[in-house]
LONU-718383 format. One record per residue (C-alpha): x, y, z; residue number from 1; residue in three letters. Coordinates in steps of 0.2 Angstrom, whole numbers. Example, Ala and Ser with C-alpha at 12.3 -4.5 7.8 and 13.67 -1.06 7.14 Angstrom:
LONU-718383
<px->62&py->-22&pz->39&markol->1&titi->ALA>
<px->68&py->-5&pz->36&markol->2&titi->SER>
end
This chain:
LONU-718383
<px->170&py->496&pz->-145&markol->1&titi->MET>
<px->180&py->486&pz->-158&markol->2&titi->SER>
<px->174&py->475&pz->-171&markol->3&titi->ASN>
<px->189&py->466&pz->-169&markol->4&titi->ILE>
<px->189&py->448&pz->-162&markol->5&titi->VAL>
<px->204&py->436&pz->-158&markol->6&titi->ASN>
<px->200&py->418&pz->-155&markol->7&titi->VAL>
<px->210&py->409&pz->-143&markol->8&titi->SER>
<px->215&py->390&pz->-148&markol->9&titi->SER>
<px->208&py->386&pz->-131&markol->10&titi->SER>
<px->192&py->391&pz->-137&markol->11&titi->THR>
<px->192&py->383&pz->-155&markol->12&titi->THR>
<px->179&py->370&pz->-160&markol->13&titi->VAL>
<px->183&py->353&pz->-166&markol->14&titi->ALA>
<px->174&py->347&pz->-181&markol->15&titi->GLY>
<px->168&py->330&pz->-184&markol->16&titi->SER>
<px->183&py->326&pz->-195&markol->17&titi->ARG>
<px->196&py->333&pz->-186&markol->18&titi->GLY>
<px->197&py->350&pz->-191&markol->19&titi->GLU>
<px->198&py->365&pz->-177&markol->20&titi->ILE>
<px->187&py->379&pz->-183&markol->21&titi->GLU>
<px->193&py->396&pz->-179&markol->22&titi->HIS>
<px->183&py->407&pz->-185&markol->23&titi->VAL>
<px->165&py->407&pz->-194&markol->24&titi->ARG>
<px->154&py->419&pz->-201&markol->25&titi->THR>
<px->138&py->419&pz->-213&markol->26&titi->ASP>
<px->151&py->420&pz->-226&markol->27&titi->GLY>
<px->165&py->410&pz->-223&markol->28&titi->TYR>
<px->176&py->399&pz->-209&markol->29&titi->SER>
<px->194&py->398&pz->-205&markol->30&titi->LEU>
<px->200&py->380&pz->-201&markol->31&titi->ASN>
<px->216&py->372&pz->-197&markol->32&titi->PHE>
<px->218&py->353&pz->-199&markol->33&titi->TRP>
<px->231&py->341&pz->-193&markol->34&titi->ASN>
<px->231&py->326&pz->-206&markol->35&titi->LEU>
<px->239&py->310&pz->-201&markol->36&titi->ARG>
<px->237&py->296&pz->-214&markol->37&titi->GLU>
<px->221&py->302&pz->-224&markol->38&titi->LEU>
<px->216&py->289&pz->-236&markol->39&titi->ALA>
<px->210&py->296&pz->-253&markol->40&titi->LYS>
<px->193&py->298&pz->-253&markol->41&titi->GLY>
<px->178&py->297&pz->-265&markol->42&titi->ALA>
<px->178&py->312&pz->-277&markol->43&titi->HIS>
<px->164&py->325&pz->-273&markol->44&titi->HIS>
<px->162&py->343&pz->-273&markol->45&titi->SER>
<px->156&py->356&pz->-262&markol->46&titi->ASN>
<px->143&py->371&pz->-263&markol->47&titi->GLU>
<px->158&py->384&pz->-258&markol->48&titi->TYR>
<px->175&py->388&pz->-263&markol->49&titi->ASP>
<px->190&py->381&pz->-252&markol->50&titi->ILE>
<px->208&py->388&pz->-252&markol->51&titi->ALA>
<px->220&py->378&pz->-243&markol->52&titi->ILE>
<px->238&py->383&pz->-237&markol->53&titi->TYR>
<px->249&py->369&pz->-233&markol->54&titi->VAL>
<px->259&py->374&pz->-217&markol->55&titi->VAL>
<px->270&py->359&pz->-217&markol->56&titi->ALA>
<px->270&py->340&pz->-224&markol->57&titi->GLY>
<px->261&py->336&pz->-241&markol->58&titi->THR>
<px->244&py->335&pz->-248&markol->59&titi->LEU>
<px->238&py->327&pz->-264&markol->60&titi->HIS>
<px->222&py->334&pz->-272&markol->61&titi->VAL>
<px->215&py->324&pz->-285&markol->62&titi->TYR>
<px->205&py->332&pz->-301&markol->63&titi->ASP>
<px->190&py->324&pz->-309&markol->64&titi->GLU>
<px->202&py->315&pz->-321&markol->65&titi->ALA>
<px->211&py->309&pz->-306&markol->66&titi->ASP>
<px->227&py->318&pz->-309&markol->67&titi->GLU>
<px->237&py->321&pz->-294&markol->68&titi->ASP>
<px->242&py->338&pz->-289&markol->69&titi->ARG>
<px->256&py->338&pz->-275&markol->70&titi->VAL>
<px->254&py->354&pz->-263&markol->71&titi->ILE>
<px->269&py->355&pz->-252&markol->72&titi->GLY>
<px->275&py->366&pz->-237&markol->73&titi->ALA>
<px->272&py->383&pz->-241&markol->74&titi->GLY>
<px->260&py->380&pz->-257&markol->75&titi->ASP>
<px->242&py->383&pz->-258&markol->76&titi->SER>
<px->228&py->377&pz->-268&markol->77&titi->VAL>
<px->210&py->384&pz->-274&markol->78&titi->LEU>
<px->196&py->372&pz->-276&markol->79&titi->ILE>
<px->181&py->382&pz->-283&markol->80&titi->PRO>
<px->163&py->377&pz->-278&markol->81&titi->ALA>
<px->156&py->363&pz->-289&markol->82&titi->GLY>
<px->174&py->357&pz->-294&markol->83&titi->THR>
<px->174&py->338&pz->-291&markol->84&titi->GLU>
<px->190&py->333&pz->-280&markol->85&titi->TYR>
<px->197&py->321&pz->-269&markol->86&titi->SER>
<px->212&py->323&pz->-259&markol->87&titi->MET>
<px->225&py->310&pz->-247&markol->88&titi->SER>
<px->240&py->314&pz->-235&markol->89&titi->SER>
<px->252&py->304&pz->-226&markol->90&titi->GLU>
<px->255&py->319&pz->-215&markol->91&titi->SER>
<px->250&py->338&pz->-217&markol->92&titi->ALA>
<px->245&py->353&pz->-207&markol->93&titi->ASP>
<px->234&py->365&pz->-217&markol->94&titi->LEU>
<px->225&py->379&pz->-214&markol->95&titi->VAL>
<px->208&py->379&pz->-225&markol->96&titi->GLU>
<px->198&py->395&pz->-229&markol->97&titi->TYR>
<px->179&py->390&pz->-235&markol->98&titi->ARG>
<px->170&py->404&pz->-243&markol->99&titi->THR>
<px->151&py->407&pz->-247&markol->100&titi->ASN>
<px->145&py->394&pz->-235&markol->101&titi->GLN>
<px->125&py->391&pz->-232&markol->102&titi->SER>
end
């Protein structure tokens, strides 16, 4: 028996903020986001690392000093656990990999 598991988009779970969770284990999750008009939120941090790959569109990631990092299609960003940040986007499709979740 194989340990390989494939996930069909027809069986994915939608999260409370619009993310579509494809895979979740004890150590990580893989999500797809279809962002449309995401207003800049309050700075916050997470207890887990986040790696984001922008498939299409543009994502703005603001650090604790409010410096804007523009992440375009084909680019990625790593936000380590405990890092203060916020994000905004007029339109972007993202793949998000979260690690070390409790």
